N, C-alpha and C positions, 0 to 999 in steps of 0.2 A: 504494500499499499505506500503511495507516494505522500509526502508530507503536503499539507493544506493550510493555506492562508484564506483569509476572508477579507472583503472590503465593504464597508459601510458608508454610503455617499450621504453627507449630512448638509442640510439646509435648515437652518434655525430649528433644529430638533427639539422635540420634547424630550427633556433629560430622563424622566422616569422610564418612558418607552425605550430610549436608547440603552439605558442602563438594563433593562430587561433584556433586550436583544443580546446585549454583549454576554450577560449571565448564561443565556441559553445555548450560546455556541462556544464558549471559551474552553470548556473541556475537549471540544472535538477539532480544534484547530490549533496550528502552532504560531500564527501571528493573526492579529486583527488590526487591519488598516482602518482608520477613521479618516475619511477625506473631507476636509472643511470647505464646503462650497459657500460658507458664510453662516454666521450665527452660532457656531460651536464655541462654548466657553472652553478654551484650551487649558485654562488655568484650574479647571475643577479637578479636584484630586481623584474623583472616582473614574478618571481616563487613564490613570496612573500605573495601571497593571503591567506586568512584566510582558505580557504579549501584545499590548496595545501600542501602535504607531501612529501618531498624528501627522497627517500629510496636508499640506495647503499651498496654494499659490498666492500668498499674500490675501487670503480671505476672498478672492474673486470667485464668482458663481461660473464654473466651467461647464455646466450642464452635466450630462450623464457619460457621454461617449468618451471624452478626454479622461476624466477619473478613472473610467473603466480600463482604458489603455495604460494609463500610470500604474494603476493597481496590478495589473497583469505584469508589467515589466518588473515592479518592485517584488512581487512574489517570485518570479524566475530569479531574480538577483539574491533572494533569500533561500534558493535551493528547493522551491516548492513545485510540486507536479500539478496541483490543482489550486483553483481560486473560486471561492464561492462568494456570490455577489447579492448584497442586501440594499433595499431601501431602508431609511432610518425607523420606518413604523412597522417593519416586517416583525412576524411573530412566530418563528419556526419552533417545532418541538425539539427537545434535547437530542433525540435520536436521528434528527433528519439528515445531517451531514453524513454519519457513517452508512446510511442506507444509501444515499446518493452515490457515495464512493463505491459501496459494493456493486451497485447496479451497474454503473459505467464500466467498472473493470470487469465484471462479468460478460458484459457484450464486447468489451474490447478484446478479450481473450480469444474470442472467435475469428479475430483478424480483421474486424470492422474498425474504421477510422471514425470514432465517436468524439465529437467536439465538446458536447455539453449534455447535461441532464437537467431537469427540473421537475419539482414536487407538483402535486395537485394543489391548486390554489381554492381557497374557500373564503367567501365574504360572509360575516354573520352579523353586520351592523344593524339590521332590522329585526334582530331576534330570530331570524331563520338562517339556515346554512344553505348557502348558494355555491355550488362547485363551479368553477369557470372550466369549460371544456377545453381540451387540446384541439388544436387546428391541423387537419391534413388537407393539403391541396391535391386535387385531382386534374386532370387534363383540361377540363374546362369549368372547374368550380372549386368548392372545398367541402370538407365534412367536419363535424364536430365529434370529438370523441371523449367519452368519459367511460371508462372501462377498469377492468381489474388487471393489474400487472405493471409491466415495463414495455413500451412499444415506441418505435420510431414516429416522430411527429414532424411537423413542417416549421414551427416556430416556438419559442419560449420567451417569457418576459424575464428581465434581468433579476429581478428580486427572487432569491432563492435558487438561482441557477449556479450550478457547478460546472466550471469550465476546465477541460484539459488543457493546460498551457503550452504543451509541445504542439497541439494542433493550432491554437491561437497564433503561436509564433509563426508556424509554417505557412498558414493559409490566409488568415483574415484578421485585421485590426477592426475595432469599432470606427465606424465612419463619423469622424469629429465635426464633419460639417453640419450633421443633422442636429447636433446639440442635445435635443431630448425629443422623444416621440419617434416611433419606428426605428430606433437606434438598434433595438434588440431584433426586431423583425428582419431588418435589413442585414444584419450579421448572419443570421440564421440562414437566409436565402442565399447570401453569398457563399457560405460554407457547403450548403447542399449542392449549389451549382458546381463546386469544386470536388464533389465525391465524398464529403464527409456526411455524418448523420448526427441529428439531435434525438435526444429521448424524453419521453414524458413518462412519469411514473406515478401510480396510485398507492404505491406501497407506503408513502409518507406524504402528508398533507400539511399546507401551511396557511395559516390565517393571514389574509392580505386585503387591505382596502385599496380598491383600484381607482378611486376618485375620491373627491372631497365629499361628496353627498350622493345619494341616490333618490330620485324622485320616481314613484310608481303611478302609472295611469292604467286604465283598464286594458289589459293584454300587453302592455309594453312597460318597460322601465328604462330610465335615462340616467347617466352618470353626469354629475355637475363638476365643472372645472373653472379655474380662473381664465380672464380673458387673454393672458399671455400664453397659457397652456392651449387655448384654441388657436391662437396664431400658429404654434408649431404644429399641432395636430394637422391644420389645413395646409400649411406650407409644405410640409414634408410628404404628405399624402399627395398633394398635386405634383410635386417634384417627382415622385416615384412614378406617377400615371405618364409623365411625359418623358422622362429621361432614363429611367432605371431598366434595365433588361429583365423584367419580370414576366411570369407566365400569364396566360388568361385568367387562371383561377386566381392568382395573386392580385391581378388587376380588379377583378371583380370585388375581391376582399377589400382592398384599398379604397376603392370607389364607394362602397357601402359604408366603410369607416368614415369616409369625407362627409357623405351625405348625413350620417347619424351626427357627427360632430357640429354641423351646421344647424340641423334641427334641434339638437339638445341644447346648443348655445342659447336659443330663444326660450326654450320651455323648461330648462333644468339648471341653468347658471343663476348665481345671485346676482350678477350684473349682465343681464341678457343683451342690452343694446350694446354695451362695450365689448362683450364677447363676439357678437355677430360682426361688428366692425373689424375686429381682430382676425375673425376668420377671412373676410374679404381681403385684408391687408396680407395674410398669408398666401391666399390664392394668388396674389399678384407677385409677390416675391417668389413663390415656388415657380411660377411662369418663366421668370427670368433667371432662375438659378442662383437668387440672392439667398445664399445659406449662411451658417453660422450663427452667432448669438444675435438676438433682436437687437436693432439699433433704432432709435427713434429718429 
């Protein structure tokens, strides 16, 4: 079994949630990288454990992709084989990482080039347990899978994702131009085009909040986000539709996500007018390949 590091990307984190996350993983990893995208109290003594490394770029918000690449580079320099990535509010069970390592090594022993594996994600905010299905693309569409065991899937979200660093180094870095949103999808799709695989497993599950809030209407639910997140969602989706070499199924998936983002902005966000304006702004920037961090 290779040594494992973890990275938690922090942006004005809730200290109690972050502390709980660290406590749940520290026995299963060799190093814990806290990447400060802003708002992390680096003087807090509770981040002073032997395994904790605080990394920052002068407190600037670098999004998701660049910190992930920095975390991979740091983990490799520390001699690690794997890096497991978390959002600051992730809530993994204590046995999740060993299960992910066991499953990825079991598949890799068969000669398969396995780049990453992710747990079943569950949202429990409204008092009910909602499992997020894994996605598998077909020639002209996609299927949702919620089943037993460990299976190849077409994409993972970064929170709870265990990365084989040898595959990351050889095949694909995260696209830093995207900043946030579709970063994980883009990375998985690139790997699969190069012959690698990503896995989803129901042998372990992680509670994870996919948005700021959920609004439920008859027969439909919508996730709520901030206006700036709507900008990145729409910009990166439109950029993929126009410029990325994605399949028909992936195009349908991205087009649907774009439509849902724009409708949800009006009916689910706390600032609907500002969110919808940011959606339109994102579409314009995606059309002209204006990527990177948002600049007014």
